[in-house]
C-alpha positions, 0 to 999 in steps of 0.5 A: 584635318578638315572640320565642319564649317562655321564662320561667325561674322568677320566684321569691322572695317579696315579697310577699306575708304571714304571721303571727307575734305582732301587736305592741301598737299594731297597727292591726288591730281587736280582737274587742271592737271588732267584736263584735255581740250577739244578743238574749238572754233574761235569765230574768226573768218578764214583768209583768202589763202586758206590760212586761218590765223584768226586775224582781220584782213587789211584794206591795203592788201598787206599782211593782216595784223594778228588779233588778240583772240585767244588760242582754241585751247585757251580760256579768256583769262589765259588759263587752259580751257577745261575739257568738255565733260561727257557721258564717258561711262555707265553711271557717268554723265556730263554732270554726275557720277553715280556710285553704289554704297553697300552697308552692313545690316546691324539690326540683323547682326544685333538680333542674332547676337553677332554684334552688340551695337551698331555704327550709328545712322550709316545713311546720315554718315554717307549723306554728310560726306557726299554732300561735303564733297559736292559742296566743294565742287564734286569730282572734276566738276561732276556731282556725286550721286549715291544709291545706298543698300543694306546687306546681311553678311550671314551668307551671300544671298543678301549681298548678291541681291544688293550687288545686282540692285546697285549694278544692274538696276541702278547702273552705278559707275562704282560700288563703295564698301563691298561685302564683308564676313561670310558674304565676301564671295559676293564681291566677285559679283560686283567686280567680276560678273557685273564688271563694275569698279569696286572700292572695298570688300576683301580680295585675294588672288583667287577673287582678283583673277575673276575681276573684270573691272578695277578693284581696290581696297583702302585697307590691306588684303589678308595675303599682304597682312600675313606676310607683313605680320610674320615680318614684324614678329620676326623683327621683334625676335618673336619667331625664334624657337616657336612651335606653331600650329596654323588654324584657318577658316574658310574665308581665309583658305587661300592665306591659310594654304600659303602660311607654311611656305611663308613660315618656311622663309623664317625657318619654321615648319608648322607642327600642325595645320588645320582648316576649320570648316565647322557649320556656319552659324552653329556655335554648338557644332563649332565648340564640338569641333574644338573638343577634337581640335583642342586635343590635336593642338595639345598633342602637337606640342604647339606653344603658339597658334596662328589663327587665319580667319574665323577669329571668334570661333577659333579664339573661343575654341582655344579658350574652351579647350584650356590650351596654354598657347600664345595666339597670333591672329591675322584679322584685327577686324575680327578681333575688334568685333568678337560678338557675344559668344567670345568674352574679352578674357578669352581674347586677352593677350592675342597678338595681331597686326593692325594700323592705327586704331580709331581712338588713336586716329581721333586723337592724333591723325589730322585727316581723321580729325578732318573727317570728324570735323566735317561730320560734326559741322553738319550734325552738331547734336551727334558726338563722335566718341572714341571707343574708350569713352563709349558706354555699353550699347552706345552706337559706335559712330567713330567706326562709320565716320572714319571708315566711310570717310576713308573709303570715299576719299580713296574713290575721290583721289583716284577718280580725280586723278583719272581726269574728266574722261572718266572710264574704267581705263582712266580710273585704273591708270590713275590708281596705278600711278598715284604714288604714296598718299595718306588716308584717315588713320593710315599715313602710308598708302600706295597702289600699283599694277600688282598692289590693289590694296592701299594700306602700308601702315602696319604695327604689332598690337595686342588685345587687352581685356582691361583697356575698356569694357569691351576690351581694346586693341592696343599698340605694341610697336610704332606704325611702320611703312610696310612698302617704303 
């Protein structure tokens, strides 16, 4: 069954990355670890026999005594001489690395009713973390410059324009943030057509096949989350005997199509599979679609609905249809940003897979706390409150502070490990050889040749309507390393 298209904005971040102070014990490489040296002239005169050993000739014709002149690759203090920094790639000079930043246009989302509040002054958050990075030396001696642009996630037109502005007009080395929600397809503009490194966005197998530049998420892609979600559900004994209807959304069509095969690995054949493609932005049409779809789910005998994409529209449709089913939702991001069309009661009890939520990260995660401390030191008049302490309509500073810190830190770790000769090739080689590393709110991360999404930190959680005024996703299990 294939229904008309609707995609309410799938917002909120995971993923993805951002920068604050890198702590001691971080797995990222230092500049010294990666430095290379050019052959240099130590200023000595060559000897008559053609052997230039840097020594002065003796008056009696005997072999000259060696001087204390340093080796060509040795600095005066005896340490390895730093490699010469060059304009190694587009957006990289001897002194700077220019990166582009893409940010959600929250005033537009609030005006259209797709979000109830913003994430504070996003420009200020980015400026703060980049200034802190540059103050501690930048990346391998280069200062970081940023070009910042807002985009609307409602379709791809705005995102495509931002892509071209950052990559073609400003010729950045990398874009951080990418595009979310219905604008996700525009990520291919950055990593594909414009051949520019991307940290963020949302990729899947189809989009990655179009990439001509390194593309990494600090979060996790839906394909990996779906497989991990089912594994965690099975580990808790929640899969046995289930009659599952699979409902997909257009943005997650690839993962939706994979779901039957993944369920088969646990001995389950879906009783119904439907891709819901109701008109984009048309809530009445979405609801009309579910008037039909609700009867299909009821007739199938499903006791569980696995939602893959279009979180808000599908959860609202299930509630309006009065279905007595348990809802499993792959996208914790969408569940955390339901918009005004979905009440907390509609989402109460929805099971999802996620990492540490921001409230927990603020309370327990050292790197997240370090991000907040960096921001507060530069902006003492702004209080970064946990979600549970926010009043209705208050700006969600914690989202931008932790997410942007995570994204920039991801870029910093990889670019630092890439060494002074910063190119696409050295960046990709560094990412694929990092090993395990930590990010704010994500204790377990890894990248590799076949793993472009970093986050390995997963657990089962549930949406509780009573945990906060706007509801809250609370943990059911402990965080586990999904890629030990």
